[in-house]
mmCIF file of the C-alpha atoms, coordinates in Angstrom:
data_MODEL
# 
_entry.id   MODEL 
# 
loop_
_atom_site.group_PDB 
_atom_site.id 
_atom_site.type_symbol 
_atom_site.label_atom_id 
_atom_site.label_alt_id 
_atom_site.label_comp_id 
_atom_site.label_asym_id 
_atom_site.label_entity_id 
_atom_site.label_seq_id 
_atom_site.pdbx_PDB_ins_code 
_atom_site.Cartn_x 
_atom_site.Cartn_y 
_atom_site.Cartn_z 
_atom_site.occupancy 
_atom_site.B_iso_or_equiv 
_atom_site.pdbx_formal_charge 
_atom_site.auth_seq_id 
_atom_site.auth_comp_id 
_atom_site.auth_asym_id 
_atom_site.auth_atom_id 
_atom_site.pdbx_PDB_model_num 
ATOM 1   C CA . MET A 1 1   ? 1.633   -7.120  -14.667 1.00 0.00 ? 1   MET A CA 1 
ATOM 2   C CA . ASN A 1 2   ? 5.000   -6.647  -12.986 1.00 0.00 ? 2   ASN A CA 1 
ATOM 3   C CA . ARG A 1 3   ? 6.261   -9.223  -10.507 1.00 0.00 ? 3   ARG A CA 1 
ATOM 4   C CA . SER A 1 4   ? 5.454   -8.460  -6.866  1.00 0.00 ? 4   SER A CA 1 
ATOM 5   C CA . PRO A 1 5   ? 8.560   -7.837  -4.713  1.00 0.00 ? 5   PRO A CA 1 
ATOM 6   C CA . TRP A 1 6   ? 6.944   -9.934  -1.970  1.00 0.00 ? 6   TRP A CA 1 
ATOM 7   C CA . VAL A 1 7   ? 6.990   -13.164 -3.995  1.00 0.00 ? 7   VAL A CA 1 
ATOM 8   C CA . ASP A 1 8   ? 10.437  -14.209 -2.810  1.00 0.00 ? 8   ASP A CA 1 
ATOM 9   C CA . ALA A 1 9   ? 10.498  -12.546 0.607   1.00 0.00 ? 9   ALA A CA 1 
ATOM 10  C CA . SER A 1 10  ? 11.288  -14.838 3.517   1.00 0.00 ? 10  SER A CA 1 
ATOM 11  C CA . PRO A 1 11  ? 8.291   -15.438 5.807   1.00 0.00 ? 11  PRO A CA 1 
ATOM 12  C CA . GLN A 1 12  ? 10.233  -13.891 8.699   1.00 0.00 ? 12  GLN A CA 1 
ATOM 13  C CA . SER A 1 13  ? 10.674  -10.591 6.828   1.00 0.00 ? 13  SER A CA 1 
ATOM 14  C CA . ILE A 1 14  ? 6.969   -10.056 6.090   1.00 0.00 ? 14  ILE A CA 1 
ATOM 15  C CA . PRO A 1 15  ? 5.355   -7.444  8.395   1.00 0.00 ? 15  PRO A CA 1 
ATOM 16  C CA . SER A 1 16  ? 2.901   -8.769  10.948  1.00 0.00 ? 16  SER A CA 1 
ATOM 17  C CA . THR A 1 17  ? -0.854  -8.980  10.565  1.00 0.00 ? 17  THR A CA 1 
ATOM 18  C CA . LEU A 1 18  ? -2.938  -6.500  12.540  1.00 0.00 ? 18  LEU A CA 1 
ATOM 19  C CA . ARG A 1 19  ? -5.070  -7.869  15.356  1.00 0.00 ? 19  ARG A CA 1 
ATOM 20  C CA . PRO A 1 20  ? -8.755  -7.464  14.386  1.00 0.00 ? 20  PRO A CA 1 
ATOM 21  C CA . SER A 1 21  ? -11.476 -6.142  16.683  1.00 0.00 ? 21  SER A CA 1 
ATOM 22  C CA . ALA A 1 22  ? -13.903 -8.566  18.311  1.00 0.00 ? 22  ALA A CA 1 
ATOM 23  C CA . TRP A 1 23  ? -16.845 -7.424  16.149  1.00 0.00 ? 23  TRP A CA 1 
ATOM 24  C CA . LEU A 1 24  ? -15.241 -8.963  13.076  1.00 0.00 ? 24  LEU A CA 1 
ATOM 25  C CA . GLN A 1 25  ? -15.771 -12.451 14.464  1.00 0.00 ? 25  GLN A CA 1 
ATOM 26  C CA . GLU A 1 26  ? -19.557 -12.055 14.176  1.00 0.00 ? 26  GLU A CA 1 
ATOM 27  C CA . ILE A 1 27  ? -19.202 -11.217 10.476  1.00 0.00 ? 27  ILE A CA 1 
ATOM 28  C CA . LEU A 1 28  ? -16.886 -14.115 9.740   1.00 0.00 ? 28  LEU A CA 1 
ATOM 29  C CA . GLU A 1 29  ? -18.902 -16.696 11.653  1.00 0.00 ? 29  GLU A CA 1 
ATOM 30  C CA . VAL A 1 30  ? -21.930 -16.363 9.346   1.00 0.00 ? 30  VAL A CA 1 
ATOM 31  C CA . SER A 1 31  ? -19.907 -16.439 6.134   1.00 0.00 ? 31  SER A CA 1 
ATOM 32  C CA . ARG A 1 32  ? -20.406 -19.362 3.781   1.00 0.00 ? 32  ARG A CA 1 
ATOM 33  C CA . VAL A 1 33  ? -17.777 -18.557 1.130   1.00 0.00 ? 33  VAL A CA 1 
ATOM 34  C CA . GLY A 1 34  ? -14.875 -16.442 2.368   1.00 0.00 ? 34  GLY A CA 1 
ATOM 35  C CA . LEU A 1 35  ? -11.518 -15.207 1.151   1.00 0.00 ? 35  LEU A CA 1 
ATOM 36  C CA . ASP A 1 36  ? -8.545  -13.942 3.158   1.00 0.00 ? 36  ASP A CA 1 
ATOM 37  C CA . LEU A 1 37  ? -6.221  -11.825 1.027   1.00 0.00 ? 37  LEU A CA 1 
ATOM 38  C CA . GLY A 1 38  ? -2.547  -11.596 1.891   1.00 0.00 ? 38  GLY A CA 1 
ATOM 39  C CA . CYS A 1 39  ? -2.860  -14.110 4.697   1.00 0.00 ? 39  CYS A CA 1 
ATOM 40  C CA . GLY A 1 40  ? 0.860   -14.811 4.965   1.00 0.00 ? 40  GLY A CA 1 
ATOM 41  C CA . SER A 1 41  ? 1.495   -17.270 7.779   1.00 0.00 ? 41  SER A CA 1 
ATOM 42  C CA . ARG A 1 42  ? -1.472  -16.073 9.882   1.00 0.00 ? 42  ARG A CA 1 
ATOM 43  C CA . SER A 1 43  ? -5.111  -15.621 8.943   1.00 0.00 ? 43  SER A CA 1 
ATOM 44  C CA . VAL A 1 44  ? -7.619  -13.275 10.578  1.00 0.00 ? 44  VAL A CA 1 
ATOM 45  C CA . TRP A 1 45  ? -10.127 -16.091 10.128  1.00 0.00 ? 45  TRP A CA 1 
ATOM 46  C CA . ASP A 1 46  ? -8.370  -17.939 12.955  1.00 0.00 ? 46  ASP A CA 1 
ATOM 47  C CA . ILE A 1 47  ? -10.633 -16.001 15.344  1.00 0.00 ? 47  ILE A CA 1 
ATOM 48  C CA . THR A 1 48  ? -13.632 -18.019 14.096  1.00 0.00 ? 48  THR A CA 1 
ATOM 49  C CA . SER A 1 49  ? -14.843 -21.398 15.308  1.00 0.00 ? 49  SER A CA 1 
ATOM 50  C CA . ALA A 1 50  ? -14.516 -24.691 13.417  1.00 0.00 ? 50  ALA A CA 1 
ATOM 51  C CA . PRO A 1 51  ? -15.237 -24.165 9.710   1.00 0.00 ? 51  PRO A CA 1 
ATOM 52  C CA . GLY A 1 52  ? -18.324 -26.400 9.521   1.00 0.00 ? 52  GLY A CA 1 
ATOM 53  C CA . SER A 1 53  ? -19.971 -25.878 6.126   1.00 0.00 ? 53  SER A CA 1 
ATOM 54  C CA . ARG A 1 54  ? -17.946 -22.749 5.416   1.00 0.00 ? 54  ARG A CA 1 
ATOM 55  C CA . LYS A 1 55  ? -15.650 -22.605 2.402   1.00 0.00 ? 55  LYS A CA 1 
ATOM 56  C CA . LEU A 1 56  ? -12.562 -20.494 2.967   1.00 0.00 ? 56  LEU A CA 1 
ATOM 57  C CA . TYR A 1 57  ? -9.801  -19.581 0.563   1.00 0.00 ? 57  TYR A CA 1 
ATOM 58  C CA . LEU A 1 58  ? -6.458  -18.182 1.709   1.00 0.00 ? 58  LEU A CA 1 
ATOM 59  C CA . LEU A 1 59  ? -4.523  -16.210 -0.889  1.00 0.00 ? 59  LEU A CA 1 
ATOM 60  C CA . ASP A 1 60  ? -1.009  -14.848 -0.786  1.00 0.00 ? 60  ASP A CA 1 
ATOM 61  C CA . VAL A 1 61  ? 1.584   -14.046 -3.413  1.00 0.00 ? 61  VAL A CA 1 
ATOM 62  C CA . ASN A 1 62  ? 4.233   -15.642 -1.178  1.00 0.00 ? 62  ASN A CA 1 
ATOM 63  C CA . LYS A 1 63  ? 3.830   -19.419 -1.184  1.00 0.00 ? 63  LYS A CA 1 
ATOM 64  C CA . ALA A 1 64  ? 6.548   -19.975 1.411   1.00 0.00 ? 64  ALA A CA 1 
ATOM 65  C CA . ALA A 1 65  ? 4.676   -17.829 3.938   1.00 0.00 ? 65  ALA A CA 1 
ATOM 66  C CA . MET A 1 66  ? 1.475   -19.832 3.525   1.00 0.00 ? 66  MET A CA 1 
ATOM 67  C CA . VAL A 1 67  ? 3.098   -23.241 3.865   1.00 0.00 ? 67  VAL A CA 1 
ATOM 68  C CA . SER A 1 68  ? 5.208   -22.142 6.846   1.00 0.00 ? 68  SER A CA 1 
ATOM 69  C CA . ASN A 1 69  ? 2.169   -22.577 9.105   1.00 0.00 ? 69  ASN A CA 1 
ATOM 70  C CA . PRO A 1 70  ? 0.596   -26.037 8.660   1.00 0.00 ? 70  PRO A CA 1 
ATOM 71  C CA . SER A 1 71  ? -2.189  -25.210 11.130  1.00 0.00 ? 71  SER A CA 1 
ATOM 72  C CA . LEU A 1 72  ? -3.869  -22.728 8.764   1.00 0.00 ? 72  LEU A CA 1 
ATOM 73  C CA . TRP A 1 73  ? -7.256  -24.045 7.638   1.00 0.00 ? 73  TRP A CA 1 
ATOM 74  C CA . GLY A 1 74  ? -8.710  -23.225 4.248   1.00 0.00 ? 74  GLY A CA 1 
ATOM 75  C CA . ALA A 1 75  ? -7.811  -23.835 0.614   1.00 0.00 ? 75  ALA A CA 1 
ATOM 76  C CA . ARG A 1 76  ? -4.471  -22.162 -0.025  1.00 0.00 ? 76  ARG A CA 1 
ATOM 77  C CA . VAL A 1 77  ? -4.079  -20.298 -3.300  1.00 0.00 ? 77  VAL A CA 1 
ATOM 78  C CA . CYS A 1 78  ? -0.848  -18.675 -4.441  1.00 0.00 ? 78  CYS A CA 1 
ATOM 79  C CA . GLY A 1 79  ? -1.977  -15.597 -6.334  1.00 0.00 ? 79  GLY A CA 1 
ATOM 80  C CA . ASP A 1 80  ? -1.777  -11.834 -6.708  1.00 0.00 ? 80  ASP A CA 1 
ATOM 81  C CA . ILE A 1 81  ? -4.405  -9.433  -5.353  1.00 0.00 ? 81  ILE A CA 1 
ATOM 82  C CA . ARG A 1 82  ? -4.078  -7.392  -8.559  1.00 0.00 ? 82  ARG A CA 1 
ATOM 83  C CA . GLN A 1 83  ? -5.357  -10.292 -10.669 1.00 0.00 ? 83  GLN A CA 1 
ATOM 84  C CA . LEU A 1 84  ? -7.454  -12.718 -8.665  1.00 0.00 ? 84  LEU A CA 1 
ATOM 85  C CA . PRO A 1 85  ? -8.265  -16.201 -9.996  1.00 0.00 ? 85  PRO A CA 1 
ATOM 86  C CA . PHE A 1 86  ? -11.933 -16.059 -8.975  1.00 0.00 ? 86  PHE A CA 1 
ATOM 87  C CA . GLY A 1 87  ? -15.176 -15.292 -10.774 1.00 0.00 ? 87  GLY A CA 1 
ATOM 88  C CA . ASP A 1 88  ? -17.384 -12.234 -10.308 1.00 0.00 ? 88  ASP A CA 1 
ATOM 89  C CA . GLY A 1 89  ? -19.389 -12.185 -7.071  1.00 0.00 ? 89  GLY A CA 1 
ATOM 90  C CA . THR A 1 90  ? -17.812 -15.369 -5.711  1.00 0.00 ? 90  THR A CA 1 
ATOM 91  C CA . PHE A 1 91  ? -17.515 -14.408 -2.033  1.00 0.00 ? 91  PHE A CA 1 
ATOM 92  C CA . ASP A 1 92  ? -19.889 -13.227 0.663   1.00 0.00 ? 92  ASP A CA 1 
ATOM 93  C CA . THR A 1 93  ? -16.980 -12.118 2.868   1.00 0.00 ? 93  THR A CA 1 
ATOM 94  C CA . VAL A 1 94  ? -13.496 -10.929 1.937   1.00 0.00 ? 94  VAL A CA 1 
ATOM 95  C CA . THR A 1 95  ? -10.805 -9.798  4.378   1.00 0.00 ? 95  THR A CA 1 
ATOM 96  C CA . ALA A 1 96  ? -7.802  -7.687  3.410   1.00 0.00 ? 96  ALA A CA 1 
ATOM 97  C CA . ASN A 1 97  ? -5.741  -7.293  6.554   1.00 0.00 ? 97  ASN A CA 1 
ATOM 98  C CA . ALA A 1 98  ? -2.431  -5.401  6.299   1.00 0.00 ? 98  ALA A CA 1 
ATOM 99  C CA . VAL A 1 99  ? -2.129  -6.266  2.611   1.00 0.00 ? 99  VAL A CA 1 
ATOM 100 C CA . LEU A 1 100 ? -3.179  -3.118  0.712   1.00 0.00 ? 100 LEU A CA 1 
ATOM 101 C CA . THR A 1 101 ? -0.249  -1.335  2.350   1.00 0.00 ? 101 THR A CA 1 
ATOM 102 C CA . ALA A 1 102 ? 2.042   -3.420  0.103   1.00 0.00 ? 102 ALA A CA 1 
ATOM 103 C CA . LEU A 1 103 ? 0.687   -1.660  -3.007  1.00 0.00 ? 103 LEU A CA 1 
ATOM 104 C CA . SER A 1 104 ? 2.644   1.586   -3.234  1.00 0.00 ? 104 SER A CA 1 
ATOM 105 C CA . LYS A 1 105 ? 2.057   2.476   -6.893  1.00 0.00 ? 105 LYS A CA 1 
ATOM 106 C CA . ARG A 1 106 ? -1.238  3.807   -8.209  1.00 0.00 ? 106 ARG A CA 1 
ATOM 107 C CA . SER A 1 107 ? -1.365  1.294   -11.070 1.00 0.00 ? 107 SER A CA 1 
ATOM 108 C CA . GLU A 1 108 ? -1.032  -1.524  -8.519  1.00 0.00 ? 108 GLU A CA 1 
ATOM 109 C CA . TYR A 1 109 ? -3.721  -0.472  -6.087  1.00 0.00 ? 109 TYR A CA 1 
ATOM 110 C CA . VAL A 1 110 ? -6.161  0.618   -8.803  1.00 0.00 ? 110 VAL A CA 1 
ATOM 111 C CA . ALA A 1 111 ? -5.975  -2.923  -10.198 1.00 0.00 ? 111 ALA A CA 1 
ATOM 112 C CA . ALA A 1 112 ? -6.422  -4.439  -6.727  1.00 0.00 ? 112 ALA A CA 1 
ATOM 113 C CA . PHE A 1 113 ? -9.455  -2.308  -5.881  1.00 0.00 ? 113 PHE A CA 1 
ATOM 114 C CA . ALA A 1 114 ? -11.035 -3.211  -9.227  1.00 0.00 ? 114 ALA A CA 1 
ATOM 115 C CA . GLU A 1 115 ? -10.723 -6.860  -8.213  1.00 0.00 ? 115 GLU A CA 1 
ATOM 116 C CA . LEU A 1 116 ? -12.258 -6.194  -4.787  1.00 0.00 ? 116 LEU A CA 1 
ATOM 117 C CA . ASN A 1 117 ? -15.221 -4.483  -6.424  1.00 0.00 ? 117 ASN A CA 1 
ATOM 118 C CA . ARG A 1 118 ? -15.590 -7.494  -8.724  1.00 0.00 ? 118 ARG A CA 1 
ATOM 119 C CA . ILE A 1 119 ? -15.339 -10.593 -6.507  1.00 0.00 ? 119 ILE A CA 1 
ATOM 120 C CA . VAL A 1 120 ? -17.711 -9.701  -3.617  1.00 0.00 ? 120 VAL A CA 1 
ATOM 121 C CA . MET A 1 121 ? -21.349 -10.669 -4.120  1.00 0.00 ? 121 MET A CA 1 
ATOM 122 C CA . ALA A 1 122 ? -24.260 -8.270  -3.535  1.00 0.00 ? 122 ALA A CA 1 
ATOM 123 C CA . ASP A 1 123 ? -24.775 -7.607  0.208   1.00 0.00 ? 123 ASP A CA 1 
ATOM 124 C CA . GLY A 1 124 ? -21.388 -9.239  0.860   1.00 0.00 ? 124 GLY A CA 1 
ATOM 125 C CA . HIS A 1 125 ? -18.850 -7.871  3.333   1.00 0.00 ? 125 HIS A CA 1 
ATOM 126 C CA . LEU A 1 126 ? -15.361 -6.496  2.753   1.00 0.00 ? 126 LEU A CA 1 
ATOM 127 C CA . TYR A 1 127 ? -13.112 -5.962  5.774   1.00 0.00 ? 127 TYR A CA 1 
ATOM 128 C CA . VAL A 1 128 ? -10.034 -3.762  5.384   1.00 0.00 ? 128 VAL A CA 1 
ATOM 129 C CA . GLY A 1 129 ? -7.469  -3.455  8.152   1.00 0.00 ? 129 GLY A CA 1 
ATOM 130 C CA . ASP A 1 130 ? -4.510  -1.225  7.354   1.00 0.00 ? 130 ASP A CA 1 
ATOM 131 C CA . PHE A 1 131 ? -2.540  1.923   8.203   1.00 0.00 ? 131 PHE A CA 1 
ATOM 132 C CA . LEU A 1 132 ? -3.662  5.533   8.099   1.00 0.00 ? 132 LEU A CA 1 
ATOM 133 C CA . TYR A 1 133 ? -1.813  8.258   6.211   1.00 0.00 ? 133 TYR A CA 1 
ATOM 134 C CA . GLU A 1 134 ? -0.375  10.718  8.748   1.00 0.00 ? 134 GLU A CA 1 
ATOM 135 C CA . PRO A 1 135 ? 1.628   13.456  6.994   1.00 0.00 ? 135 PRO A CA 1 
ATOM 136 C CA . THR A 1 136 ? 2.758   14.911  10.335  1.00 0.00 ? 136 THR A CA 1 
ATOM 137 C CA . ASN A 1 137 ? 3.978   11.612  11.809  1.00 0.00 ? 137 ASN A CA 1 
ATOM 138 C CA . SER A 1 138 ? 7.663   12.231  12.495  1.00 0.00 ? 138 SER A CA 1 
ATOM 139 C CA . ALA A 1 139 ? 8.576   8.607   11.792  1.00 0.00 ? 139 ALA A CA 1 
ATOM 140 C CA . TYR A 1 140 ? 7.242   8.780   8.224   1.00 0.00 ? 140 TYR A CA 1 
ATOM 141 C CA . ARG A 1 141 ? 7.001   12.475  7.297   1.00 0.00 ? 141 ARG A CA 1 
ATOM 142 C CA . LEU A 1 142 ? 10.375  12.636  5.539   1.00 0.00 ? 142 LEU A CA 1 
ATOM 143 C CA . ARG A 1 143 ? 9.958   9.217   3.901   1.00 0.00 ? 143 ARG A CA 1 
ATOM 144 C CA . TYR A 1 144 ? 6.604   9.871   2.230   1.00 0.00 ? 144 TYR A CA 1 
ATOM 145 C CA . LEU A 1 145 ? 6.994   10.138  -1.541  1.00 0.00 ? 145 LEU A CA 1 
ATOM 146 C CA . GLN A 1 146 ? 5.893   13.364  -3.213  1.00 0.00 ? 146 GLN A CA 1 
ATOM 147 C CA . GLU A 1 147 ? 4.689   11.620  -6.374  1.00 0.00 ? 147 GLU A CA 1 
ATOM 148 C CA . GLU A 1 148 ? 2.445   9.088   -4.549  1.00 0.00 ? 148 GLU A CA 1 
ATOM 149 C CA . ARG A 1 149 ? 0.518   10.437  -1.566  1.00 0.00 ? 149 ARG A CA 1 
ATOM 150 C CA . GLY A 1 150 ? 0.837   8.077   1.351   1.00 0.00 ? 150 GLY A CA 1 
ATOM 151 C CA . SER A 1 151 ? 3.513   5.904   -0.252  1.00 0.00 ? 151 SER A CA 1 
ATOM 152 C CA . PHE A 1 152 ? 6.841   5.710   1.557   1.00 0.00 ? 152 PHE A CA 1 
ATOM 153 C CA . TYR A 1 153 ? 10.051  3.730   1.710   1.00 0.00 ? 153 TYR A CA 1 
ATOM 154 C CA . SER A 1 154 ? 11.174  1.509   4.552   1.00 0.00 ? 154 SER A CA 1 
ATOM 155 C CA . GLU A 1 155 ? 14.853  1.394   5.367   1.00 0.00 ? 155 GLU A CA 1 
ATOM 156 C CA . SER A 1 156 ? 16.677  -1.855  6.014   1.00 0.00 ? 156 SER A CA 1 
ATOM 157 C CA . GLN A 1 157 ? 18.903  -2.392  9.013   1.00 0.00 ? 157 GLN A CA 1 
ATOM 158 C CA . HIS A 1 158 ? 21.604  -0.520  7.113   1.00 0.00 ? 158 HIS A CA 1 
ATOM 159 C CA . PRO A 1 159 ? 20.770  3.227   7.079   1.00 0.00 ? 159 PRO A CA 1 
ATOM 160 C CA . GLY A 1 160 ? 20.211  4.529   3.569   1.00 0.00 ? 160 GLY A CA 1 
ATOM 161 C CA . ASP A 1 161 ? 19.319  1.136   2.100   1.00 0.00 ? 161 ASP A CA 1 
ATOM 162 C CA . ILE A 1 162 ? 15.667  0.774   1.068   1.00 0.00 ? 162 ILE A CA 1 
ATOM 163 C CA . SER A 1 163 ? 14.050  -2.481  2.161   1.00 0.00 ? 163 SER A CA 1 
ATOM 164 C CA . TYR A 1 164 ? 10.675  -2.031  0.462   1.00 0.00 ? 164 TYR A CA 1 
ATOM 165 C CA . PHE A 1 165 ? 8.009   0.512   -0.522  1.00 0.00 ? 165 PHE A CA 1 
ATOM 166 C CA . ALA A 1 166 ? 4.577   0.606   1.129   1.00 0.00 ? 166 ALA A CA 1 
ATOM 167 C CA . LYS A 1 167 ? 1.538   2.855   1.441   1.00 0.00 ? 167 LYS A CA 1 
ATOM 168 C CA . HIS A 1 168 ? -0.639  4.437   4.115   1.00 0.00 ? 168 HIS A CA 1 
ATOM 169 C CA . TRP A 1 169 ? -4.270  5.220   3.258   1.00 0.00 ? 169 TRP A CA 1 
ATOM 170 C CA . THR A 1 170 ? -6.833  7.963   3.729   1.00 0.00 ? 170 THR A CA 1 
ATOM 171 C CA . LEU A 1 171 ? -10.501 7.190   4.291   1.00 0.00 ? 171 LEU A CA 1 
ATOM 172 C CA . GLU A 1 172 ? -11.361 9.280   1.235   1.00 0.00 ? 172 GLU A CA 1 
ATOM 173 C CA . GLU A 1 173 ? -9.136  7.093   -0.955  1.00 0.00 ? 173 GLU A CA 1 
ATOM 174 C CA . LEU A 1 174 ? -10.772 3.913   0.286   1.00 0.00 ? 174 LEU A CA 1 
ATOM 175 C CA . ASP A 1 175 ? -14.310 5.208   -0.217  1.00 0.00 ? 175 ASP A CA 1 
ATOM 176 C CA . SER A 1 176 ? -13.570 6.455   -3.734  1.00 0.00 ? 176 SER A CA 1 
ATOM 177 C CA . MET A 1 177 ? -11.873 3.215   -4.789  1.00 0.00 ? 177 MET A CA 1 
ATOM 178 C CA . LEU A 1 178 ? -14.608 1.033   -3.328  1.00 0.00 ? 178 LEU A CA 1 
ATOM 179 C CA . ASP A 1 179 ? -17.425 2.723   -5.202  1.00 0.00 ? 179 ASP A CA 1 
ATOM 180 C CA . SER A 1 180 ? -19.438 -0.515  -5.391  1.00 0.00 ? 180 SER A CA 1 
ATOM 181 C CA . PHE A 1 181 ? -19.676 -0.579  -1.584  1.00 0.00 ? 181 PHE A CA 1 
ATOM 182 C CA . ASP A 1 182 ? -21.241 1.328   1.283   1.00 0.00 ? 182 ASP A CA 1 
ATOM 183 C CA . ARG A 1 183 ? -19.057 1.840   4.350   1.00 0.00 ? 183 ARG A CA 1 
ATOM 184 C CA . LYS A 1 184 ? -20.667 0.568   7.573   1.00 0.00 ? 184 LYS A CA 1 
ATOM 185 C CA . LYS A 1 185 ? -17.862 0.775   10.140  1.00 0.00 ? 185 LYS A CA 1 
ATOM 186 C CA . PHE A 1 186 ? -14.640 2.698   10.575  1.00 0.00 ? 186 PHE A CA 1 
ATOM 187 C CA . GLY A 1 187 ? -12.382 2.918   13.598  1.00 0.00 ? 187 GLY A CA 1 
ATOM 188 C CA . THR A 1 188 ? -8.757  3.688   14.454  1.00 0.00 ? 188 THR A CA 1 
ATOM 189 C CA . ARG A 1 189 ? -6.303  2.778   17.154  1.00 0.00 ? 189 ARG A CA 1 
ATOM 190 C CA . GLN A 1 190 ? -2.622  3.240   17.889  1.00 0.00 ? 190 GLN A CA 1 
ATOM 191 C CA . ALA A 1 191 ? -0.128  0.496   17.196  1.00 0.00 ? 191 ALA A CA 1 
ATOM 192 C CA . LYS A 1 192 ? 3.579   -0.054  16.688  1.00 0.00 ? 192 LYS A CA 1 
ATOM 193 C CA . SER A 1 193 ? 5.105   -1.056  13.383  1.00 0.00 ? 193 SER A CA 1 
ATOM 194 C CA . ARG A 1 194 ? 7.542   -3.930  13.052  1.00 0.00 ? 194 ARG A CA 1 
ATOM 195 C CA . THR A 1 195 ? 10.362  -1.394  13.366  1.00 0.00 ? 195 THR A CA 1 
ATOM 196 C CA . GLY A 1 196 ? 8.870   0.092   16.532  1.00 0.00 ? 196 GLY A CA 1 
ATOM 197 C CA . HIS A 1 197 ? 7.362   3.276   15.064  1.00 0.00 ? 197 HIS A CA 1 
ATOM 198 C CA . GLN A 1 198 ? 4.072   4.577   16.454  1.00 0.00 ? 198 GLN A CA 1 
ATOM 199 C CA . VAL A 1 199 ? 1.416   4.424   13.738  1.00 0.00 ? 199 VAL A CA 1 
ATOM 200 C CA . THR A 1 200 ? -2.358  4.732   13.475  1.00 0.00 ? 200 THR A CA 1 
ATOM 201 C CA . CYS A 1 201 ? -4.044  1.652   12.107  1.00 0.00 ? 201 CYS A CA 1 
ATOM 202 C CA . PHE A 1 202 ? -7.678  1.435   11.048  1.00 0.00 ? 202 PHE A CA 1 
ATOM 203 C CA . GLU A 1 203 ? -10.435 -1.074  10.424  1.00 0.00 ? 203 GLU A CA 1 
ATOM 204 C CA . ALA A 1 204 ? -13.203 -0.513  7.880   1.00 0.00 ? 204 ALA A CA 1 
ATOM 205 C CA . LEU A 1 205 ? -16.193 -2.665  7.027   1.00 0.00 ? 205 LEU A CA 1 
ATOM 206 C CA . TYR A 1 206 ? -17.922 -2.267  3.671   1.00 0.00 ? 206 TYR A CA 1 
ATOM 207 C CA . VAL A 1 207 ? -21.093 -3.867  2.299   1.00 0.00 ? 207 VAL A CA 1 
ATOM 208 C CA . ARG A 1 208 ? -21.449 -4.515  -1.427  1.00 0.00 ? 208 ARG A CA 1 
ATOM 209 C CA . LYS A 1 209 ? -24.300 -2.609  -3.055  1.00 0.00 ? 209 LYS A CA 1 
ATOM 210 C CA . ARG A 1 210 ? -27.037 -4.550  -4.824  1.00 0.00 ? 210 ARG A CA 1 
# 
């Protein structure tokens, strides 16, 4: 497995987490063993009440981002979404908020989706918050890669210099990759990227089949 380009990124350079809808709180509150993937310095689980008997694991490939916020609660694990250090069916709730966008190559996201299908227990929930593929969006249209649908490059502050590669998703891709799940919710809304571009983000809730 190749080294993730986000391992050594400064916490300040990592794109922001999307703000989840209020309905997610109800799902998280009843969880007993949860996992937040790609938490960075902020976790979507912060919308829940005191942990109580809940076990929560926070995973990110960038250790510096996790330790930059001492107020995060949960067991912090430095790891890669493409090869998770957890057993089959470990979690009743997994959140992947603005993290799948970091996987721009097919080999990378196929491995990550295989892990998502593996670690969620039967009847468990998977929440995905990310960005929708919009081939007509003027901010991205010319930067989408022909060889990887939805993948694009982000320029640095110096025009012509590539900062990183990322990916926008279609609903069909998600459903086909998460073939161990049934989709229960899907919604979109408009947002602005870190660089100020208008983009459509989405939230999807899946339930693991028995």
